[in-house]
A tleap script that builds the chain and sets N, CA, C and O, in Angstrom:
source leaprc.protein.ff14SB
mol = sequence {
  NMET SER ALA VAL PRO SER GLU GLU LEU VAL
  SER ASP LEU GLU SER ARG VAL ILE ASP ASP
  HIE HIE GLN ALA LEU LYS LEU TRP LEU ARG
  LEU LEU ALA CYS THR THR ARG VAL GLU SER
  VAL VAL ARG ASN ARG LEU ARG SER GLU PHE
  ALA THR THR LEU PRO ARG PHE ASP LEU LEU
  ALA GLN LEU GLU ARG GLU PRO ALA GLY LEU
  THR MET GLY GLU LEU SER GLN ARG LEU MET
  VAL THR GLY GLY ASN VAL THR GLY VAL THR
  ASP GLN LEU GLU ALA GLU GLY LEU VAL LYS
  ARG THR PRO HIE PRO HIE ASP ARG ARG ALA
  PHE SER VAL GLN LEU THR PRO ALA GLY LYS
  ARG GLN PHE ARG ARG MET ALA ALA VAL HIE
  GLU GLN TRP VAL ILE CGLU
}
set mol.1.N position { 87.679 106.824 -29.621 }
set mol.1.CA position { 87.764 105.536 -28.730 }
set mol.1.C position { 87.368 106.389 -27.306 }
set mol.1.O position { 87.946 107.402 -26.914 }
set mol.2.N position { 86.197 105.687 -26.624 }
set mol.2.CA position { 85.884 105.872 -25.485 }
set mol.2.C position { 86.436 106.081 -24.377 }
set mol.2.O position { 87.395 105.346 -24.142 }
set mol.3.N position { 86.080 107.070 -23.357 }
set mol.3.CA position { 86.755 107.653 -22.127 }
set mol.3.C position { 87.094 106.011 -21.590 }
set mol.3.O position { 88.220 105.667 -21.232 }
set mol.4.N position { 86.099 105.245 -21.608 }
set mol.4.CA position { 86.006 104.111 -20.758 }
set mol.4.C position { 86.732 102.914 -21.242 }
set mol.4.O position { 86.279 102.219 -22.152 }
set mol.5.N position { 87.725 102.693 -20.713 }
set mol.5.CA position { 88.523 101.519 -21.318 }
set mol.5.C position { 87.649 100.140 -21.261 }
set mol.5.O position { 87.211 99.622 -20.234 }
set mol.6.N position { 87.465 99.576 -22.851 }
set mol.6.CA position { 86.581 98.510 -22.556 }
set mol.6.C position { 87.478 97.197 -22.105 }
set mol.6.O position { 88.679 97.440 -21.983 }
set mol.7.N position { 87.056 95.821 -21.836 }
set mol.7.CA position { 87.298 94.748 -21.245 }
set mol.7.C position { 88.359 94.399 -22.839 }
set mol.7.O position { 89.545 94.087 -22.740 }
set mol.8.N position { 87.941 94.478 -23.633 }
set mol.8.CA position { 89.001 93.766 -24.736 }
set mol.8.C position { 90.349 94.744 -24.580 }
set mol.8.O position { 91.468 94.233 -24.589 }
set mol.9.N position { 90.183 96.029 -24.454 }
set mol.9.CA position { 91.786 96.914 -24.357 }
set mol.9.C position { 92.294 96.486 -22.818 }
set mol.9.O position { 93.459 96.101 -22.722 }
set mol.10.N position { 91.464 96.539 -21.607 }
set mol.10.CA position { 92.349 96.043 -20.576 }
set mol.10.C position { 92.869 94.416 -20.562 }
set mol.10.O position { 93.837 93.951 -19.961 }
set mol.11.N position { 91.943 93.759 -21.382 }
set mol.11.CA position { 92.412 92.334 -21.227 }
set mol.11.C position { 93.605 92.391 -22.355 }
set mol.11.O position { 94.281 91.366 -22.445 }
set mol.12.N position { 93.895 93.359 -23.124 }
set mol.12.CA position { 95.033 93.343 -24.243 }
set mol.12.C position { 96.316 93.811 -23.215 }
set mol.12.O position { 97.395 93.223 -23.157 }
set mol.13.N position { 95.965 94.913 -22.485 }
set mol.13.CA position { 97.185 95.497 -21.783 }
set mol.13.C position { 97.625 94.787 -20.686 }
set mol.13.O position { 98.714 95.068 -20.183 }
set mol.14.N position { 96.725 93.645 -20.114 }
set mol.14.CA position { 96.969 93.161 -18.962 }
set mol.14.C position { 97.730 91.454 -19.755 }
set mol.14.O position { 98.298 90.592 -19.085 }
set mol.15.N position { 97.523 91.401 -21.125 }
set mol.15.CA position { 97.959 90.251 -21.829 }
set mol.15.C position { 99.756 90.540 -21.731 }
set mol.15.O position { 100.703 89.798 -21.470 }
set mol.16.N position { 99.642 91.938 -22.068 }
set mol.16.CA position { 101.271 92.031 -22.118 }
set mol.16.C position { 102.412 92.305 -20.996 }
set mol.16.O position { 103.622 92.499 -21.111 }
set mol.17.N position { 101.524 92.243 -19.826 }
set mol.17.CA position { 102.592 92.080 -18.597 }
set mol.17.C position { 102.547 90.800 -18.453 }
set mol.17.O position { 101.435 90.504 -18.017 }
set mol.18.N position { 103.342 89.694 -18.633 }
set mol.18.CA position { 103.748 88.564 -18.598 }
set mol.18.C position { 104.428 88.120 -17.195 }
set mol.18.O position { 104.027 87.169 -16.524 }
set mol.19.N position { 105.331 88.812 -16.915 }
set mol.19.CA position { 106.412 88.713 -16.010 }
set mol.19.C position { 105.553 88.649 -14.225 }
set mol.19.O position { 104.631 89.400 -13.908 }
set mol.20.N position { 106.127 87.633 -13.357 }
set mol.20.CA position { 105.412 87.923 -12.238 }
set mol.20.C position { 105.543 89.238 -11.654 }
set mol.20.O position { 104.614 89.863 -11.141 }
set mol.21.N position { 106.567 89.573 -11.743 }
set mol.21.CA position { 107.035 90.805 -10.981 }
set mol.21.C position { 106.044 92.086 -11.683 }
set mol.21.O position { 106.072 93.196 -11.153 }
set mol.22.N position { 105.546 91.941 -12.387 }
set mol.22.CA position { 104.633 92.906 -12.905 }
set mol.22.C position { 103.100 92.810 -12.443 }
set mol.22.O position { 102.315 93.658 -12.866 }
set mol.23.N position { 102.684 91.854 -11.634 }
set mol.23.CA position { 101.425 91.586 -11.172 }
set mol.23.C position { 100.886 93.130 -10.593 }
set mol.23.O position { 99.876 93.669 -11.045 }
set mol.24.N position { 101.473 93.542 -9.855 }
set mol.24.CA position { 101.183 95.045 -9.608 }
set mol.24.C position { 100.912 96.129 -10.824 }
set mol.24.O position { 100.150 97.092 -10.741 }
set mol.25.N position { 101.441 95.882 -11.590 }
set mol.25.CA position { 100.897 96.899 -12.847 }
set mol.25.C position { 99.540 95.985 -13.316 }
set mol.25.O position { 98.607 96.642 -13.777 }
set mol.26.N position { 99.406 94.805 -13.244 }
set mol.26.CA position { 98.067 94.237 -13.811 }
set mol.26.C position { 97.140 95.002 -13.099 }
set mol.26.O position { 96.559 95.942 -13.641 }
set mol.27.N position { 96.948 94.686 -11.934 }
set mol.27.CA position { 96.204 95.390 -10.830 }
set mol.27.C position { 95.891 96.709 -10.971 }
set mol.27.O position { 94.745 97.136 -10.832 }
set mol.28.N position { 96.897 97.422 -11.254 }
set mol.28.CA position { 96.945 99.062 -11.358 }
set mol.28.C position { 95.712 99.135 -12.396 }
set mol.28.O position { 94.643 99.717 -12.212 }
set mol.29.N position { 96.113 98.415 -13.514 }
set mol.29.CA position { 95.403 98.546 -14.814 }
set mol.29.C position { 93.710 98.062 -14.699 }
set mol.29.O position { 92.819 98.584 -15.368 }
set mol.30.N position { 93.564 97.271 -13.983 }
set mol.30.CA position { 92.389 96.764 -13.103 }
set mol.30.C position { 91.448 97.900 -12.744 }
set mol.30.O position { 90.416 98.317 -13.271 }
set mol.31.N position { 92.368 98.377 -11.331 }
set mol.31.CA position { 91.698 99.458 -10.966 }
set mol.31.C position { 91.330 100.703 -11.449 }
set mol.31.O position { 90.466 101.466 -11.017 }
set mol.32.N position { 92.313 100.866 -12.687 }
set mol.32.CA position { 92.046 102.248 -13.417 }
set mol.32.C position { 90.804 101.974 -14.316 }
set mol.32.O position { 90.102 102.933 -14.635 }
set mol.33.N position { 90.483 100.679 -14.757 }
set mol.33.CA position { 89.504 100.723 -15.583 }
set mol.33.C position { 87.856 100.801 -14.760 }
set mol.33.O position { 86.788 101.326 -15.076 }
set mol.34.N position { 88.204 100.195 -13.874 }
set mol.34.CA position { 87.111 99.997 -12.592 }
set mol.34.C position { 86.804 101.516 -11.859 }
set mol.34.O position { 85.765 101.798 -11.263 }
set mol.35.N position { 87.709 102.210 -12.014 }
set mol.35.CA position { 87.631 103.604 -11.866 }
set mol.35.C position { 86.715 104.485 -12.584 }
set mol.35.O position { 85.731 105.155 -12.268 }
set mol.36.N position { 87.535 104.202 -13.929 }
set mol.36.CA position { 86.999 105.103 -15.042 }
set mol.36.C position { 85.352 104.541 -15.346 }
set mol.36.O position { 84.448 105.162 -15.905 }
set mol.37.N position { 85.336 103.693 -14.993 }
set mol.37.CA position { 83.659 102.860 -15.331 }
set mol.37.C position { 82.909 103.588 -14.319 }
set mol.37.O position { 81.946 104.230 -14.739 }
set mol.38.N position { 83.190 103.624 -12.880 }
set mol.38.CA position { 82.511 104.083 -11.854 }
set mol.38.C position { 82.432 105.612 -12.223 }
set mol.38.O position { 81.326 106.147 -12.150 }
set mol.39.N position { 83.443 106.299 -12.584 }
set mol.39.CA position { 83.514 107.840 -12.692 }
set mol.39.C position { 82.331 108.132 -14.106 }
set mol.39.O position { 81.466 108.989 -13.918 }
set mol.40.N position { 82.353 107.592 -15.093 }
set mol.40.CA position { 81.500 107.381 -16.282 }
set mol.40.C position { 80.083 107.076 -15.678 }
set mol.40.O position { 79.209 107.820 -16.123 }
set mol.41.N position { 79.803 106.450 -15.062 }
set mol.41.CA position { 78.319 105.907 -14.259 }
set mol.41.C position { 77.863 107.353 -13.871 }
set mol.41.O position { 76.794 107.840 -14.239 }
set mol.42.N position { 78.938 108.089 -12.962 }
set mol.42.CA position { 78.252 109.162 -11.836 }
set mol.42.C position { 78.427 110.073 -12.800 }
set mol.42.O position { 77.436 110.799 -12.723 }
set mol.43.N position { 79.175 110.483 -13.733 }
set mol.43.CA position { 79.208 111.494 -14.601 }
set mol.43.C position { 77.726 111.886 -15.107 }
set mol.43.O position { 77.043 112.904 -14.992 }
set mol.44.N position { 77.448 110.104 -15.972 }
set mol.44.CA position { 76.034 110.636 -16.393 }
set mol.44.C position { 74.535 110.629 -15.661 }
set mol.44.O position { 73.433 110.892 -16.143 }
set mol.45.N position { 74.875 110.271 -14.458 }
set mol.45.CA position { 73.758 110.239 -13.025 }
set mol.45.C position { 73.452 111.576 -12.998 }
set mol.45.O position { 72.382 112.121 -13.270 }
set mol.46.N position { 74.922 112.247 -12.498 }
set mol.46.CA position { 74.709 113.595 -12.101 }
set mol.46.C position { 74.064 114.481 -13.478 }
set mol.46.O position { 73.521 115.570 -13.288 }
set mol.47.N position { 74.163 114.019 -14.562 }
set mol.47.CA position { 73.683 114.906 -15.720 }
set mol.47.C position { 72.317 114.542 -15.502 }
set mol.47.O position { 71.408 115.345 -15.292 }
set mol.48.N position { 72.224 113.449 -15.554 }
set mol.48.CA position { 70.576 112.981 -15.958 }
set mol.48.C position { 69.659 113.333 -14.551 }
set mol.48.O position { 68.609 113.975 -14.591 }
set mol.49.N position { 70.065 112.969 -13.725 }
set mol.49.CA position { 69.084 113.318 -12.379 }
set mol.49.C position { 69.266 114.499 -11.942 }
set mol.49.O position { 68.358 114.817 -11.175 }
set mol.50.N position { 70.428 115.699 -12.160 }
set mol.50.CA position { 70.243 116.532 -11.382 }
set mol.50.C position { 70.767 117.908 -12.114 }
set mol.50.O position { 70.932 118.994 -11.558 }
set mol.51.N position { 71.021 117.546 -13.710 }
set mol.51.CA position { 71.409 118.610 -14.749 }
set mol.51.C position { 72.716 119.332 -14.452 }
set mol.51.O position { 72.866 120.491 -14.837 }
set mol.52.N position { 73.695 118.670 -13.761 }
set mol.52.CA position { 75.223 119.026 -13.394 }
set mol.52.C position { 76.246 118.141 -13.858 }
set mol.52.O position { 75.999 117.153 -14.548 }
set mol.53.N position { 77.398 118.482 -13.488 }
set mol.53.CA position { 78.604 117.886 -13.715 }
set mol.53.C position { 79.115 117.510 -12.589 }
set mol.53.O position { 78.702 117.884 -11.491 }
set mol.54.N position { 80.325 116.520 -12.836 }
set mol.54.CA position { 81.010 116.030 -11.858 }
set mol.54.C position { 82.119 117.335 -11.566 }
set mol.54.O position { 82.553 117.407 -10.417 }
set mol.55.N position { 82.464 118.095 -12.309 }
set mol.55.CA position { 83.273 118.983 -11.837 }
set mol.55.C position { 82.563 120.163 -10.440 }
set mol.55.O position { 83.015 120.414 -9.323 }
set mol.56.N position { 81.395 120.623 -11.100 }
set mol.56.CA position { 80.343 121.373 -10.132 }
set mol.56.C position { 80.251 120.521 -8.916 }
set mol.56.O position { 80.667 121.024 -7.872 }
set mol.57.N position { 79.748 119.247 -8.879 }
set mol.57.CA position { 79.689 118.430 -7.685 }
set mol.57.C position { 81.031 118.512 -6.905 }
set mol.57.O position { 81.165 118.822 -5.722 }
set mol.58.N position { 82.008 118.170 -7.806 }
set mol.58.CA position { 83.261 118.430 -6.713 }
set mol.58.C position { 83.722 119.565 -6.331 }
set mol.58.O position { 84.390 119.496 -5.299 }
set mol.59.N position { 83.595 120.732 -6.852 }
set mol.59.CA position { 83.595 122.073 -6.256 }
set mol.59.C position { 82.600 122.214 -5.127 }
set mol.59.O position { 83.077 122.496 -4.027 }
set mol.60.N position { 81.099 122.041 -5.241 }
set mol.60.CA position { 80.685 121.870 -3.808 }
set mol.60.C position { 80.870 121.256 -2.668 }
set mol.60.O position { 80.725 121.668 -1.517 }
set mol.61.N position { 81.271 120.027 -3.160 }
set mol.61.CA position { 81.792 118.959 -2.233 }
set mol.61.C position { 82.753 119.676 -1.355 }
set mol.61.O position { 82.617 119.764 -0.135 }
set mol.62.N position { 84.011 120.329 -2.238 }
set mol.62.CA position { 84.958 120.984 -1.429 }
set mol.62.C position { 84.604 122.189 -0.192 }
set mol.62.O position { 85.129 122.348 0.910 }
set mol.63.N position { 83.545 122.913 -0.842 }
set mol.63.CA position { 82.876 123.840 -0.061 }
set mol.63.C position { 82.054 123.620 1.038 }
set mol.63.O position { 81.795 124.407 1.948 }
set mol.64.N position { 81.617 122.331 0.851 }
set mol.64.CA position { 80.573 122.032 1.962 }
set mol.64.C position { 81.833 121.651 3.512 }
set mol.64.O position { 81.635 121.916 4.698 }
set mol.65.N position { 82.847 121.092 2.987 }
set mol.65.CA position { 83.465 120.667 3.820 }
set mol.65.C position { 84.354 121.996 4.553 }
set mol.65.O position { 84.910 121.775 5.629 }
set mol.66.N position { 84.430 123.034 4.076 }
set mol.66.CA position { 84.893 124.068 4.714 }
set mol.66.C position { 83.999 125.388 4.505 }
set mol.66.O position { 84.096 126.178 3.566 }
set mol.67.N position { 82.951 125.462 5.779 }
set mol.67.CA position { 82.073 126.314 5.543 }
set mol.67.C position { 82.290 127.833 5.843 }
set mol.67.O position { 81.389 128.671 5.792 }
set mol.68.N position { 83.858 128.139 6.227 }
set mol.68.CA position { 84.266 129.434 6.336 }
set mol.68.C position { 84.799 129.694 4.492 }
set mol.68.O position { 85.294 130.713 4.011 }
set mol.69.N position { 84.554 128.706 3.966 }
set mol.69.CA position { 84.897 129.204 2.354 }
set mol.69.C position { 86.293 128.890 1.995 }
set mol.69.O position { 87.107 128.659 2.890 }
set mol.70.N position { 86.676 128.861 0.570 }
set mol.70.CA position { 88.046 128.592 0.164 }
set mol.70.C position { 88.303 129.606 -0.819 }
set mol.70.O position { 87.354 130.001 -1.497 }
set mol.71.N position { 89.492 130.102 -1.000 }
set mol.71.CA position { 90.036 130.582 -2.143 }
set mol.71.C position { 90.057 129.913 -3.369 }
set mol.71.O position { 89.996 128.700 -3.569 }
set mol.72.N position { 90.156 130.902 -4.230 }
set mol.72.CA position { 90.129 130.315 -5.800 }
set mol.72.C position { 91.224 129.541 -5.864 }
set mol.72.O position { 91.179 128.622 -6.681 }
set mol.73.N position { 92.464 129.705 -5.038 }
set mol.73.CA position { 93.616 129.200 -5.327 }
set mol.73.C position { 93.709 127.467 -4.881 }
set mol.73.O position { 94.167 126.485 -5.464 }
set mol.74.N position { 92.836 127.723 -3.177 }
set mol.74.CA position { 92.725 126.691 -2.811 }
set mol.74.C position { 91.610 125.667 -3.635 }
set mol.74.O position { 91.783 124.455 -3.758 }
set mol.75.N position { 90.763 126.213 -4.020 }
set mol.75.CA position { 89.794 125.275 -4.820 }
set mol.75.C position { 90.803 124.692 -6.076 }
set mol.75.O position { 90.699 123.509 -6.400 }
set mol.76.N position { 91.642 125.458 -6.664 }
set mol.76.CA position { 92.272 124.803 -7.793 }
set mol.76.C position { 93.161 123.813 -7.349 }
set mol.76.O position { 93.291 122.795 -8.029 }
set mol.77.N position { 93.863 123.981 -6.189 }
set mol.77.CA position { 94.686 122.982 -5.361 }
set mol.77.C position { 93.979 121.546 -5.446 }
set mol.77.O position { 94.277 120.547 -6.102 }
set mol.78.N position { 92.918 121.806 -4.533 }
set mol.78.CA position { 92.103 120.802 -4.272 }
set mol.78.C position { 91.417 119.863 -5.425 }
set mol.78.O position { 91.547 118.640 -5.481 }
set mol.79.N position { 90.892 120.422 -6.055 }
set mol.79.CA position { 90.730 120.003 -6.923 }
set mol.79.C position { 91.440 119.558 -8.477 }
set mol.79.O position { 90.971 119.030 -9.485 }
set mol.80.N position { 92.515 119.955 -8.179 }
set mol.80.CA position { 93.902 119.617 -8.989 }
set mol.80.C position { 93.882 120.259 -10.419 }
set mol.80.O position { 94.691 120.085 -11.331 }
set mol.81.N position { 92.706 121.080 -10.390 }
set mol.81.CA position { 92.824 121.834 -11.908 }
set mol.81.C position { 93.079 123.322 -11.632 }
set mol.81.O position { 93.256 123.968 -10.599 }
set mol.82.N position { 93.017 123.725 -13.359 }
set mol.82.CA position { 93.551 124.975 -13.072 }
set mol.82.C position { 92.502 126.086 -12.913 }
set mol.82.O position { 91.325 125.985 -13.262 }
set mol.83.N position { 93.240 127.471 -12.176 }
set mol.83.CA position { 92.630 128.545 -11.843 }
set mol.83.C position { 91.475 128.871 -12.906 }
set mol.83.O position { 90.422 129.222 -12.375 }
set mol.84.N position { 91.471 128.825 -14.261 }
set mol.84.CA position { 90.532 128.895 -15.314 }
set mol.84.C position { 89.571 128.197 -15.212 }
set mol.84.O position { 88.464 128.682 -15.447 }
set mol.85.N position { 89.716 126.769 -14.807 }
set mol.85.CA position { 88.571 125.851 -14.660 }
set mol.85.C position { 87.932 126.404 -13.473 }
set mol.85.O position { 86.766 126.679 -13.757 }
set mol.86.N position { 88.167 126.639 -12.443 }
set mol.86.CA position { 87.611 126.776 -11.316 }
set mol.86.C position { 87.121 128.057 -11.497 }
set mol.86.O position { 86.046 128.097 -10.899 }
set mol.87.N position { 87.389 129.269 -12.084 }
set mol.87.CA position { 86.528 130.541 -12.278 }
set mol.87.C position { 85.609 129.994 -13.166 }
set mol.87.O position { 84.493 130.255 -12.718 }
set mol.88.N position { 85.529 129.428 -14.100 }
set mol.88.CA position { 84.414 129.204 -14.844 }
set mol.88.C position { 83.518 128.513 -14.206 }
set mol.88.O position { 82.328 128.808 -14.321 }
set mol.89.N position { 83.996 127.316 -13.304 }
set mol.89.CA position { 82.802 126.756 -12.528 }
set mol.89.C position { 82.043 127.396 -11.513 }
set mol.89.O position { 80.856 127.212 -11.245 }
set mol.90.N position { 83.088 128.393 -10.820 }
set mol.90.CA position { 82.211 129.414 -10.145 }
set mol.90.C position { 81.676 130.224 -10.502 }
set mol.90.O position { 80.860 130.693 -9.708 }
set mol.91.N position { 81.773 130.794 -11.693 }
set mol.91.CA position { 80.841 131.670 -12.130 }
set mol.91.C position { 79.584 131.313 -12.460 }
set mol.91.O position { 78.534 131.834 -12.084 }
set mol.92.N position { 79.775 130.225 -13.318 }
set mol.92.CA position { 78.168 129.639 -13.180 }
set mol.92.C position { 77.464 129.208 -12.091 }
set mol.92.O position { 76.251 129.418 -12.093 }
set mol.93.N position { 78.118 128.477 -10.873 }
set mol.93.CA position { 77.381 128.653 -9.582 }
set mol.93.C position { 77.025 129.782 -8.607 }
set mol.93.O position { 76.320 129.820 -7.599 }
set mol.94.N position { 77.832 130.772 -9.325 }
set mol.94.CA position { 77.316 132.067 -8.821 }
set mol.94.C position { 76.220 132.441 -9.304 }
set mol.94.O position { 75.207 132.655 -8.638 }
set mol.95.N position { 76.301 132.527 -10.228 }
set mol.95.CA position { 74.990 132.825 -11.400 }
set mol.95.C position { 73.858 132.081 -11.004 }
set mol.95.O position { 72.736 132.555 -11.183 }
set mol.96.N position { 74.022 130.930 -10.466 }
set mol.96.CA position { 72.669 129.982 -10.231 }
set mol.96.C position { 72.504 130.138 -8.465 }
set mol.96.O position { 71.948 129.350 -7.699 }
set mol.97.N position { 73.194 131.435 -8.148 }
set mol.97.CA position { 72.662 131.295 -6.767 }
set mol.97.C position { 73.196 130.171 -5.530 }
set mol.97.O position { 72.737 130.290 -4.394 }
set mol.98.N position { 74.119 129.165 -5.829 }
set mol.98.CA position { 74.475 128.485 -5.129 }
set mol.98.C position { 75.983 128.381 -4.502 }
set mol.98.O position { 76.368 127.345 -3.959 }
set mol.99.N position { 76.832 129.589 -4.631 }
set mol.99.CA position { 77.610 130.016 -4.301 }
set mol.99.C position { 77.881 131.692 -4.075 }
set mol.99.O position { 77.339 132.506 -4.823 }
set mol.100.N position { 78.495 131.976 -3.315 }
set mol.100.CA position { 78.911 133.520 -3.214 }
set mol.100.C position { 80.419 133.825 -2.974 }
set mol.100.O position { 81.119 133.204 -2.173 }
set mol.101.N position { 80.847 134.876 -3.777 }
set mol.101.CA position { 82.333 135.326 -3.424 }
set mol.101.C position { 82.181 136.742 -2.377 }
set mol.101.O position { 81.448 137.707 -2.595 }
set mol.102.N position { 82.887 136.592 -1.469 }
set mol.102.CA position { 83.391 137.583 -0.826 }
set mol.102.C position { 84.719 137.963 -0.415 }
set mol.102.O position { 85.624 137.133 -0.326 }
set mol.103.N position { 84.906 139.511 -0.093 }
set mol.103.CA position { 86.672 139.562 -0.062 }
set mol.103.C position { 86.958 138.668 1.120 }
set mol.103.O position { 86.257 138.473 2.113 }
set mol.104.N position { 88.466 138.027 0.716 }
set mol.104.CA position { 88.939 137.534 1.885 }
set mol.104.C position { 89.368 138.200 2.878 }
set mol.104.O position { 90.087 139.187 2.721 }
set mol.105.N position { 88.986 137.756 4.069 }
set mol.105.CA position { 89.431 138.656 5.607 }
set mol.105.C position { 90.847 139.001 5.737 }
set mol.105.O position { 91.312 139.763 6.584 }
set mol.106.N position { 91.547 138.324 4.747 }
set mol.106.CA position { 92.743 138.747 5.441 }
set mol.106.C position { 93.936 138.956 4.003 }
set mol.106.O position { 95.121 139.280 4.081 }
set mol.107.N position { 93.285 138.704 2.994 }
set mol.107.CA position { 94.064 138.986 1.914 }
set mol.107.C position { 93.277 139.876 1.096 }
set mol.107.O position { 92.146 139.467 0.836 }
set mol.108.N position { 93.593 140.931 0.658 }
set mol.108.CA position { 92.861 141.848 -0.157 }
set mol.108.C position { 92.858 141.552 -1.957 }
set mol.108.O position { 92.304 142.172 -2.865 }
set mol.109.N position { 93.622 140.487 -1.963 }
set mol.109.CA position { 94.168 140.399 -3.536 }
set mol.109.C position { 92.928 139.388 -3.773 }
set mol.109.O position { 92.295 139.448 -4.827 }
set mol.110.N position { 92.590 138.426 -2.730 }
set mol.110.CA position { 91.667 137.031 -3.034 }
set mol.110.C position { 90.387 137.326 -2.775 }
set mol.110.O position { 90.148 138.434 -2.295 }
set mol.111.N position { 89.176 136.292 -3.068 }
set mol.111.CA position { 88.078 136.175 -2.805 }
set mol.111.C position { 87.745 134.648 -1.804 }
set mol.111.O position { 88.345 133.575 -1.860 }
set mol.112.N position { 86.800 134.971 -1.092 }
set mol.112.CA position { 86.446 133.579 -0.113 }
set mol.112.C position { 85.075 132.979 -1.006 }
set mol.112.O position { 84.157 133.741 -1.308 }
set mol.113.N position { 85.069 131.719 -1.331 }
set mol.113.CA position { 83.858 131.198 -2.082 }
set mol.113.C position { 83.166 130.474 -1.040 }
set mol.113.O position { 83.858 129.773 -0.302 }
set mol.114.N position { 82.064 130.518 -0.875 }
set mol.114.CA position { 81.275 129.986 0.137 }
set mol.114.C position { 79.808 129.444 -0.393 }
set mol.114.O position { 79.177 130.066 -1.248 }
set mol.115.N position { 79.390 128.372 0.130 }
set mol.115.CA position { 77.975 127.861 -0.450 }
set mol.115.C position { 76.843 128.874 0.311 }
set mol.115.O position { 76.870 129.316 1.459 }
set mol.116.N position { 75.879 129.064 -0.717 }
set mol.116.CA position { 75.127 129.897 -0.264 }
set mol.116.C position { 73.902 128.737 0.455 }
set mol.116.O position { 73.899 127.552 0.119 }
set mol.117.N position { 73.020 129.244 1.358 }
set mol.117.CA position { 71.941 128.253 1.650 }
set mol.117.C position { 71.085 127.538 0.689 }
set mol.117.O position { 70.325 126.668 1.115 }
set mol.118.N position { 71.130 127.800 -0.486 }
set mol.118.CA position { 70.584 127.149 -1.741 }
set mol.118.C position { 71.459 126.367 -2.374 }
set mol.118.O position { 70.982 125.490 -3.093 }
set mol.119.N position { 73.125 126.501 -2.256 }
set mol.119.CA position { 73.821 125.544 -2.690 }
set mol.119.C position { 73.870 124.348 -1.603 }
set mol.119.O position { 73.771 123.158 -1.902 }
set mol.120.N position { 74.019 124.792 -0.447 }
set mol.120.CA position { 74.002 123.935 0.682 }
set mol.120.C position { 72.752 122.611 0.612 }
set mol.120.O position { 72.977 121.450 0.954 }
set mol.121.N position { 71.667 123.039 0.181 }
set mol.121.CA position { 70.441 122.232 -0.039 }
set mol.121.C position { 70.480 121.524 -1.190 }
set mol.121.O position { 69.996 120.401 -1.329 }
set mol.122.N position { 71.173 122.295 -2.211 }
set mol.122.CA position { 71.295 121.518 -3.333 }
set mol.122.C position { 72.671 120.414 -3.532 }
set mol.122.O position { 72.671 119.509 -4.367 }
set mol.123.N position { 73.775 120.691 -2.617 }
set mol.123.CA position { 74.902 119.731 -2.346 }
set mol.123.C position { 74.084 118.857 -1.578 }
set mol.123.O position { 73.931 117.805 -2.198 }
set mol.124.N position { 73.569 118.859 -0.620 }
set mol.124.CA position { 72.947 117.882 0.393 }
set mol.124.C position { 72.235 116.701 -0.245 }
set mol.124.O position { 72.413 115.492 -0.097 }
set mol.125.N position { 71.269 117.474 -1.093 }
set mol.125.CA position { 70.388 116.490 -1.817 }
set mol.125.C position { 70.963 115.313 -3.073 }
set mol.125.O position { 70.678 114.160 -3.396 }
set mol.126.N position { 72.005 116.465 -3.563 }
set mol.126.CA position { 72.742 115.474 -4.573 }
set mol.126.C position { 73.755 114.547 -3.771 }
set mol.126.O position { 73.871 113.408 -4.224 }
set mol.127.N position { 74.544 114.882 -2.589 }
set mol.127.CA position { 75.501 113.872 -2.042 }
set mol.127.C position { 74.474 112.934 -1.393 }
set mol.127.O position { 75.215 112.082 -0.902 }
set mol.128.N position { 73.306 112.598 -1.113 }
set mol.128.CA position { 72.612 111.677 -0.412 }
set mol.128.C position { 72.711 110.749 -1.904 }
set mol.128.O position { 73.380 109.720 -2.010 }
set mol.129.N position { 72.092 111.214 -2.735 }
set mol.129.CA position { 71.680 110.428 -4.059 }
set mol.129.C position { 72.929 109.751 -4.526 }
set mol.129.O position { 72.876 108.582 -4.906 }
set mol.130.N position { 74.019 110.404 -4.520 }
set mol.130.CA position { 75.337 109.832 -4.648 }
set mol.130.C position { 75.795 109.024 -3.754 }
set mol.130.O position { 76.491 108.110 -4.196 }
set mol.131.N position { 75.650 109.058 -2.766 }
set mol.131.CA position { 76.192 107.761 -1.464 }
set mol.131.C position { 75.079 106.733 -1.969 }
set mol.131.O position { 75.462 105.567 -1.870 }
set mol.132.N position { 73.926 106.873 -2.434 }
set mol.132.CA position { 73.262 105.580 -2.485 }
set mol.132.C position { 73.948 104.937 -3.943 }
set mol.132.O position { 74.043 103.710 -3.962 }
set mol.133.N position { 74.356 105.572 -4.972 }
set mol.133.CA position { 74.604 105.203 -6.171 }
set mol.133.C position { 76.397 104.581 -5.829 }
set mol.133.O position { 76.954 103.862 -6.658 }
set mol.134.N position { 77.042 104.970 -4.618 }
set mol.134.CA position { 78.327 104.224 -4.201 }
set mol.134.C position { 78.131 102.859 -3.795 }
set mol.134.O position { 78.816 101.865 -4.035 }
set mol.135.N position { 76.827 103.026 -2.986 }
set mol.135.CA position { 76.453 101.727 -2.242 }
set mol.135.C position { 76.229 100.581 -2.872 }
set mol.135.O position { 76.610 99.454 -2.558 }
set mol.136.N position { 75.273 101.100 -4.227 }
set mol.136.CA position { 75.113 100.046 -5.470 }
set mol.136.C position { 76.257 99.127 -5.638 }
set mol.136.O position { 76.249 98.290 -6.541 }
savepdb mol mol.pdb
quit
């Protein structure tokens, strides 16, 4: 089964919601279907136009908002993924020169992750195109 709910599946789920009190559920199901479709389009476009993934884009976006950097734990919380996921994506981005890890200034156990100048340029390029996709 595809990750994107089909019109038939959404209609089937909506048809099961008969009572007027459940109009909110019908709306939620429709919004979920729309969100899933938009996310699928964004994932495909990021892959085809920038050879990147949505998790990589999201991590870069979080770092762009925090020029002083974020710890791995903060990234994990903001992205709502496990620390292992953040570590894997960060390792890739660091190997490509898009982010750097430096010792955290106040916590010897932690590292701060920041965008490099190349990472800032790459993210801004992607973000400008992403904004146009959303406008479409």
